[in-house]
C-alpha positions as CSV (number, residue, x, y, z in Angstrom):
1,M,114.5,53.9,124.2
2,E,113.2,55.8,127.2
3,T,113.0,53.9,130.4
4,T,109.7,53.8,132.3
5,M,111.1,55.9,135.1
6,K,112.2,58.6,132.6
7,K,108.7,58.6,131.0
8,I,107.2,59.1,134.5
9,V,109.6,62.0,135.2
10,A,108.8,63.5,131.8
11,E,105.1,63.4,132.5
12,I,105.6,65.1,135.9
13,A,107.9,67.7,134.2
14,N,105.2,68.4,131.6
15,V,102.6,69.1,134.4
16,M,105.0,71.3,136.3
17,D,105.8,73.3,133.1
18,K,102.1,74.2,132.8
19,M,101.9,75.5,136.4
20,N,102.3,79.1,137.5
21,E,105.0,79.6,140.2
22,Q,103.1,82.7,141.4
23,D,100.1,80.6,142.2
24,V,102.2,78.3,144.3
25,E,103.7,81.3,146.0
26,A,100.2,82.7,146.8
27,V,99.3,79.5,148.6
28,A,102.5,79.7,150.7
29,Q,101.7,83.3,151.6
30,R,98.2,82.4,152.7
31,L,99.6,79.5,154.8
32,E,102.2,81.8,156.4
33,K,99.5,83.9,157.9
34,A,97.3,81.0,159.1
35,P,97.2,80.2,162.8
36,R,96.5,76.6,162.0
37,I,96.4,74.5,158.8
38,F,94.1,71.6,158.3
39,V,94.3,69.1,155.4
40,I,91.8,66.7,153.8
41,G,92.1,64.2,151.1
42,E,91.1,60.6,150.3
43,G,93.1,57.6,149.0
44,R,96.5,58.4,147.6
45,S,95.7,62.1,147.5
46,G,95.0,61.8,151.2
47,L,98.5,60.4,151.7
48,M,99.9,63.4,149.8
49,A,97.9,65.7,152.2
50,R,99.3,63.9,155.2
51,A,102.8,64.2,153.9
52,F,102.2,67.9,153.4
53,A,100.8,68.3,157.0
54,M,103.9,66.5,158.3
55,R,106.3,68.7,156.5
56,L,104.4,71.9,157.5
57,M,104.8,70.7,161.1
58,H,108.6,70.3,160.6
59,L,108.6,73.9,159.4
60,G,106.9,75.1,162.6
61,A,103.3,75.3,161.4
62,T,100.5,74.0,163.5
63,S,99.0,71.5,161.1
64,Y,96.3,68.8,161.4
65,V,94.9,66.0,159.3
66,I,91.1,65.9,159.2
67,G,89.8,62.6,160.6
68,E,92.7,61.9,162.9
69,T,91.8,61.4,166.6
70,I,93.9,64.3,167.8
71,T,92.5,66.9,165.3
72,P,90.7,69.7,167.1
73,S,87.7,71.6,165.9
74,I,88.4,74.0,163.0
75,E,87.8,77.7,163.6
76,K,87.5,81.0,161.7
77,G,90.9,82.1,160.7
78,D,92.2,78.6,160.1
79,I,92.9,77.3,156.6
80,L,91.7,74.1,155.1
81,V,93.8,72.6,152.3
82,A,91.5,70.2,150.4
83,I,92.9,67.9,147.7
84,S,90.9,65.9,145.1
85,G,92.1,65.3,141.6
86,S,88.6,65.0,140.2
87,G,87.3,67.8,142.4
88,R,84.3,65.8,143.3
89,T,85.4,63.4,146.0
90,H,82.3,63.5,148.2
91,H,83.9,63.6,151.7
92,V,86.5,66.2,150.6
93,V,83.9,68.5,149.0
94,W,81.5,68.0,152.0
95,T,84.3,68.9,154.5
96,A,85.2,72.0,152.4
97,Q,81.6,73.1,152.5
98,K,81.4,72.5,156.3
99,A,84.7,74.5,156.8
100,K,83.3,77.4,154.8
101,E,80.3,77.4,157.1
102,Q,82.7,77.9,160.0
103,G,84.3,80.9,158.3
104,V,87.5,79.0,157.3
105,F,89.4,79.8,154.2
106,V,89.4,76.8,151.8
107,Q,92.4,76.2,149.5
108,A,91.7,73.5,146.9
109,L,94.3,71.5,145.0
110,T,92.6,69.8,142.0
111,T,92.8,69.2,138.3
112,N,89.3,70.3,137.7
113,P,88.5,74.1,137.8
114,E,84.8,73.3,137.1
115,G,84.6,70.6,139.9
116,D,82.6,71.0,143.1
117,L,85.7,71.4,145.1
118,A,87.1,74.3,143.1
119,K,83.6,76.0,143.1
120,T,83.4,75.6,146.9
121,A,86.9,76.8,147.7
122,D,88.0,80.3,148.2
123,A,91.0,79.6,146.0
124,A,91.9,76.7,143.8
125,L,95.4,75.7,142.7
126,I,94.9,73.8,139.4
127,V,97.3,70.9,138.8
128,P,96.9,70.0,135.1
129,A,97.6,66.3,135.5
130,A,95.8,63.0,134.6
131,T,93.3,61.6,137.1
132,K,91.7,58.1,137.2
133,F,88.7,59.5,135.2
134,R,90.8,60.6,132.2
135,R,88.6,63.5,131.4
136,E,88.9,65.3,128.1
137,G,91.8,67.7,128.2
138,E,93.7,66.0,130.9
139,A,97.4,65.4,130.4
140,P,98.1,62.0,128.9
141,S,99.7,59.4,131.2
142,I,101.1,55.9,130.9
143,Q,100.5,55.5,134.6
144,P,97.5,53.9,136.2
145,L,94.6,55.8,137.7
146,G,95.6,59.2,139.4
147,S,99.3,58.5,139.9
148,L,100.4,61.5,137.8
149,F,98.1,63.8,139.8
150,D,99.3,62.4,143.2
151,Q,103.0,62.7,142.2
152,S,102.5,66.2,140.9
153,A,100.6,67.2,144.0
154,H,103.5,65.9,146.2
155,I,105.9,68.1,144.3
156,V,103.6,71.1,144.4
157,F,103.1,70.6,148.2
158,D,106.9,70.5,148.6
159,A,107.3,73.7,146.5
160,I,104.8,75.4,148.8
161,C,106.7,74.1,151.8
162,L,110.0,75.5,150.4
163,K,108.4,78.9,149.9
164,Y,106.9,78.7,153.4
165,A,110.3,77.9,154.9
166,E,112.0,80.7,153.0
167,A,109.4,83.2,154.2
168,K,109.5,82.0,157.8
169,Q,113.3,81.7,157.6
170,I,113.2,78.1,158.8
171,S,116.5,76.4,158.2
172,Q,117.2,72.7,157.5
173,Q,118.6,72.4,161.1
174,A,115.5,74.0,162.6
175,A,113.2,71.7,160.6
176,F,115.3,68.7,161.6
177,Q,114.8,69.6,165.3
178,K,111.1,69.1,164.8
179,H,111.6,65.7,163.0
180,S,110.8,62.6,165.0
181,N,113.6,61.6,167.3
182,L,112.1,58.2,168.3
183,E,113.4,56.4,165.3
184,S,116.5,54.2,165.1
């Protein structure tokens, strides 16, 4: 009998098998050229966005999380990475629309190619995972709510970071130098 953890890993592997590596690479290439990268997401997806921004900072990118007190105004030439499993999270979609008005490139990460976020974005990376809404056609999942999407998003973001680091020739040691040094 499969363990719960093995079932979860199998669900994630199923999602990853349906993704196109070239799409992930295209996102990394866009980010390589951006002077600044901003991220937005709500709930657990927002935590994935924050983890992504942190890792980008470790890799030498100038990255910000929308809503944090030290986040500057966004400007033309910047990139906004907006994440919403459903593609309809109001604050995320609204922020993407506002960013577009500023001339910012919007990169979406969502399950829903027909959602408002994908329609607003300049590019959408579709992660074919289950969300809390369990729409028809979503991957099946034993996990609650949008856990499968959030786990898959974390892996996709890490894959983007890996491609980014390779292109920028950022070594493990260089990334470690940017890691917090105020921890025990």
